[in-house]
N, C-alpha and C positions, 0 to 999 in steps of 0.2 A: 803536185810534187810533194807536199807535206804528207799526204796519205801514203804515197809510195815510199817515202823515207821512213815513216813509222813502221810499215810492214817489213821493210828491209831490215830495220833495226831488230824487230821482233824475231825475224827469221835468223839473223846473225846471232842473237842472244840464245835462241833455242838450240841452234846448231852448236854454239860454243858449249852449252851445257851438256849436250850429248857427247861431244868430244871429250869434255872434262870427265864425265861419268865413265866413258870407255877407258880413258887413260888411268883413272883411279882404280877401276876394276882390274886392269892389267898390272899396275904397279903395286897395288895394295896386296896383291898375292898372285904370284905366277901359278897359283893353285886353282885358278878358274879354267874350265875347259869347255870346249864346244865340239860336238861330233857332227860331221857332214857325212850322211849315209848315202852310198851309191848302191844301186842294184836291187836284189831280190828281197823277199820276205825274210829269208834267213839272215841277211845282213841287218835288216831292221831289228830282228830279234837279238842279234849279237850286240847291237848298239845298246840295248837295254841291259845286257850283261856287263858290257864295258862301263856303262854309267854306274851300275851297282858296285863294281869292283873299285872304281876310282873314288866314289863317295865313301866307301869303307876305309879307304886310305887317307881320307881327309880332304879330298879335292871337291870343288864346288862347281856345279853346272852353271854356265853362263847363258844368258838369254839369247845372245847372238855372237857371231864370230868377232864382232867389233869389241866385245867386252871380255874376250877370252885371252888368257895368257898361254893357253895350250889349245891348238886346233888339231883335231884328229880326223883323218879321212878314212872311213871304213869302206873299203873298195871291193868291187866286183870285177872279175876277169872273164866272165862268160862271153861277152860280146866285145869285139875289137873297138867299137865306137864308145863303149864304157871306159876303156883305157884312154881314148882320146879326150873324153870329158874330164878325166882326172888330170891329164897333162895340162889342159887349159886352166883348170882351177889352181894347179900348182904355180902357173905363171902369175896369176893374181896374187897368190900368197907370197911369192917371191918379192913382189912390189910392196906388199903389206909389211913384210919383215924389215924392209929398208926403212920404213917410216916408224916402226915400233920395235925398237931393240929389245931383245930378250924373249920375243915371241917364239914359242916352240911348235914345230909342225911334225906330226907323226903320221905315217902312212901305214894303215893296218889292213888285215884281211887278205883277200885272194890275190890282188895284184902283186904285192911284194913277195908273197909265197911263190907266185908263178914266175915273176921276172926278177928274182933276187939278184942276179949277176949285175944287172944294169940299173937297178933302182936309184942308187945315190947319184948316178950320172944323169938321171932323167931330169932332175931339177935341184939347184942349190938350195931350194927352200926346205928340203927334207932333212930333218934332224935325226929321226930314228925310224925303224921298221919293226913290225910285229905281225906274225902270222895268226891264223884263226885259232890255233891251239895254245897260244902263248899270252892270252890277255891277262892272266894272273900276274904276269911280270911287268905290266905297264908302269906301276909306281917306280919300280927299280930302273926301268929304261928312262923314265923322265928324270930321275935323279942323276943318272949317268950323263944325260945331255947337259944338265945344269952344271955338271963337273967338267964340261968341255969335251966329252966324248961324242962319237956318232955310232951308237950301238944298234944292233939288230938281233932279233930272236925269231928264227923262222923254222924251228924244229917241229916235226910232226909228233903228236902224243896220242897214241892209239887208245889211251885210257881216259882222255879228257872229254868230259861231257858237261863241265861246269856245274857238277853236282854241288848242292848247298848254296848256290848263288840265286837269290830271288831277283829277277831282272826288274829294272825300273821301266815301266811302260808309259807310253804316251797315250793319253786319253783313258776313258773308263768304260768304253762301249765294246770294242773288239780287242782281242788279245791273241798273240801268237804263242804256241807252246811247241818248242822243238821236241820231237820224240826220237830223233836219231841225227847223227852227223856223218858226213862223208858219203862216199859212193863206191860200190864194188864193180859197177858197170864200166866198161872201157869203150864207150862210144867213140868212134874214130875222130870225131870233130871236137870233143869236149875236154875242157881243161879241169873240170871239177875234181877228178881223182888226184890230180897233181896239186891242187890248191887246198883241198879239204881232207885228203887222205882216205883211208879205208872206212867202211861202214862200222859204226858202233851205235847200238840202240840204248836209249835211256831205260833204266829199270821201270817196270810197270808201276810199282808202288810210288815212286817219286813223281811220275807223271800224274797219277791220280791225286796225289797230295797237292800238286800245283793247281789242278783243275778244281779241287775243293776250295782252295783259297780264292780262285777267280769267281766261283759261284758265290762265296760269302761276300765278296767285294761288289757283287752286282753286275758283273760283265754279261753282256747280252749275246756275244758271239765269240766262239773259241775256234781257232784254226790250228790243226795239228800239222807240224812242218817236218819235212825231211827232203833231202835231195832225191830219194826214191822211197817215199814214205810207206808204200805198200810192201816193201821188203822188211819192214820192222820185225824184230824178233827179240822178245823180252829176255835179257840176259839172266834173269833169275829163274823163271819157270817156262820159258819158251813160248809164251803167248804170241800169236801172230797179230797182224794189224787189224784184221776183222774183229778179233776179241777185244783189242784195245779200243777200237772205235765204238763198239757197242757199250763197253764199260763207261767210256767218257760221256756218251749220249745219255746213259741212265743216271750218271752222277750229276749232269747239268741238264735236266729235262726242260727247263725254261729258256735255255740258250740255244742259238743256232750252232751247229757243229759243222765245220768245214775241214778239208785236208788238201794238201798239195805238197809235192807233185807226184804223180803216179807214173810208173813205167808199164806199158802195155803187157809185157810178158809176165808181170806179177799181179795182174788183175785176176782175182779168184772168184769162183762162184760164191764162196762164203762171204767175201767182202761185198759183192753185189747184193746178196740177200740181206746183209746187215743194213746197207743203205736203204733198201726197199722197205724193210720192216720197221726201222726206227724213224718216227715222224719228225724229229728235230735234226736229223742229218740232212743237210741241204742236197737237193736234187741237181747237183752240178759236179761234173767230173772233168778235170783238165787232164787230157790224155795225149801227150805229144806223139805225133806220128813221124814227123820230119820229112817223109817222102811217100808218094803213092806207088813207088816202084820197088818190088822185092829185090831186084838187082842192086839198086842203090841202098836199100836197107841192109843188104848183106855187106856192101862196101863200108857202110857206116858202123858195122858191127853192133847192130841194134838187138840181135837175139830173137827176132821174130820176122815173119813174112807179112806182106800186106793181106794175105788171106787170113792169117792169124788175127791181125788187127780187125778185119771185118767181122770175124767171129766174136771177138770181144765186144764190139759195138752192138752186134745183134743180141748178145747175152744181156748187156746193160739195158738196152731199150725194151726188151721183152719183160724184164723184171721190174723196171722203174719207169712207169708211164710219166711222160712230161719231163724226163731228164734233159738237161742241157749239157752239151758237150763242147769243149773248147780244145785247141790244139796248138802245136808249134810246127812251123814249116821252114825248111832250108831249101832255097833255090840254088841250082848250079853247083851241087856237090861234085867231087871228083868223079869223072867218068859219066856224068849225066848227059844223056842224049835227048833229042826232042821227044822220042816216045816215052822216056822216063818222066819228062816234064809233063807230057800230056796225061800220064797215069796219075800224077798229082792233081791236075785239074779235074780229072774224072772223079777222083776220090772226094774232092771238095764238093762237087756237084751231087754226088751220091749221099754222103753223110750229112751235108748241110750243117756244118759247125756254126755255133752262135758267134764265135769269135776265134781268130787265129793270130798268133804272134809270128810274124813273117820276116825273114831275113835272107840275104844272099850269103853264100858260103865265103868265109874269109879264113885262110889257113892260120892256125895257131901253133907256133913252134912247140915241139915236144910231144904233140898229140900223135896218136897212131896214124892218122891221115897224113900229117906232115912228114912222118918217118917212112911211110910205105906207099903212099899214093901221089900221083901227079895232080897238081891243081891245074887241070887242063881245060876248064871251061872259061872262055874269054870273059872279062869283066862286063863288057857291053851285053853279052848274051845273058850273063847272070842277072843283070839289072832289068833286061827286057822280060825275062821269065818271071822275076820277082814281081814286076809291075802287073803282069798278066794274072798272077796269083792274087795280088792285092785287089785288082779290079773285080775279079770273080768273087772273092770272099766278101768284099764290101757290098756287092750286089745281093749276095745271099743273106748277109746280116741285115741289110736294109729291108728285104722281103720278110724275114722272120720278125723283125721289130715292128714293121708295119702291121703284121698280122695280130700283134698284141693290142693295137688300138681298139678301144671299146671294151676291153676286158678290165677286171679289177684284180690287182695284185697286192700281196702283203709285202710291205717294205719296212726295213729297219732303218730309221733315220740316223745317219752317221755324222753329218756335218752340215754347216751352212754352205750353200752353193757358192762356188768361186766367183760367179758373175753377178749374183744379187743376194743381198742380205734378206730379201723378202721370200727367198726360196730355200728349201733344204735339199740335200742330196742323200740318197739311201740306196740300198740294194735289195733286190728280191732274193728269195731263197735259191733261185737259179743263177744268182750272181749278176743279174742285169742291173745296170745303173739307172736310177729313176730320179728325175728332178721334179719337184712338186711345190705348190704354193705352201708357204710356211704357216699362214694363219696363226693359230694358237699352239701349234705342235712344237715339241722340243726334241733335240737330239737324244738318242737312246730309246725313243718311243717306237713301238710297232704300230703301223696303221695300214688300213686298206686305201689304196689309191686307184682311182679311175684313170686309165691311160687315154689321153686325148690326142696325142701326136707322138712322132718318133723321128729319130735320125738312124743312121746305120750303127750307132754305138750307144744311143741313149733313148730311154723312154721318158715322156713328159706327161704329167698329169695333175690331178687335183685330189686332195684327200677326201675320203668319205667319212671315216670314223676311226677312232683309236681302238685297235685290237686289244691293247693292254687294259683300257678302261672297261671294255665289254667283258673281258675275262675277269677283272676284279669284281664287277657287279654280279656275275654268275656265281663266283666263289663265295660272295657275301650272302649266305642263305637267309640272314635276318631280314634282308630287303623283301623277301617273298612272304613274310609273316606279319 
């Protein structure tokens, strides 16, 4: 009993200290903030911009939401379940606000931009709203809340690219570099044009300046971001994405260069040649198809047929041996019949994507589909078709990953494995996840890994040697004399 009592007292003491620290952080300055990021890489990148803007205004990042006087939700509206997750989190914050008076909650990004009419009624926890083009106004919005108001700023700004803001990045290995914002495509199912506005590309010179800073800081991987990255057009001199990608790869020759996301209609021969010719551009292309049926692609307003898509796949695979392709699939879109669904299954079997992000269609108010098409596929049918797609894709992925067993792949170690501190997690140049024995290796290091087993989504192996160490030995010519 004595031992149990001692541990109980220690736990109570530690717990009390944590609560006191959190209380002091909150009350010593309502200028501490914590960002909870939902959704895509662009949202992750935007959180770095938000952090930089708030720090410039004198606000201080908190280590956790428990220590923050301001909690910001940077939200994504692309999937309906993403909105559901935000609602659940707001319920938690509503309870937190009852216990911690003065806590400020702001909802930022795509969800308030998309659901502006009903956002404040969504949860009493919400104090203010800000859209993706209005982050420079965050300090003002926070001051207005402190003055007793419930402000919102949801205007589109076609000129806003956050020029001059150096984002605060998490980690020092991989970095996102937005090259454009918004989207001009009006895919019938998609809310992005309504949440992020029209396309505007960042100036080539500014992007290259950011890349040079990342190289000087030692980043090992750079990912160029855009809602439709391969429609990039330099506003200064009209350079296209192929020219930008080549310039970035030359500016950062020791870093891996990635990009996302591409639209099939904008994949050009020049872009494919650039990927094939430049050794540090990763041999992985994410190319959303959404459906294997030209009829459904037409209803989706995708701007290409399935024959066009197959031609792009053939072009890519001919020019880039060993390229890995991934995609997005929507099951049960408006008007989809069994033969359309079968066409999607046939495409999966033919192309054999490494991975697919798969969902069943859910109508989003305001989109072209919601305004002009009937959501006429029963939900049970949608779910059944989605499961058939998932089962087929998992089988294909499992076969492709199993075929890698026994090979040696180059991996960039990104982090400690979530399941074991004795293992590291990294990715191949083709974006496959690899878990391997840690031994003496560190994150940020490139190494060759022998693949010993696999699942349908992960390669497992053991390291053979550090590529970086071998490279440094080769470059040190004095070792040969």
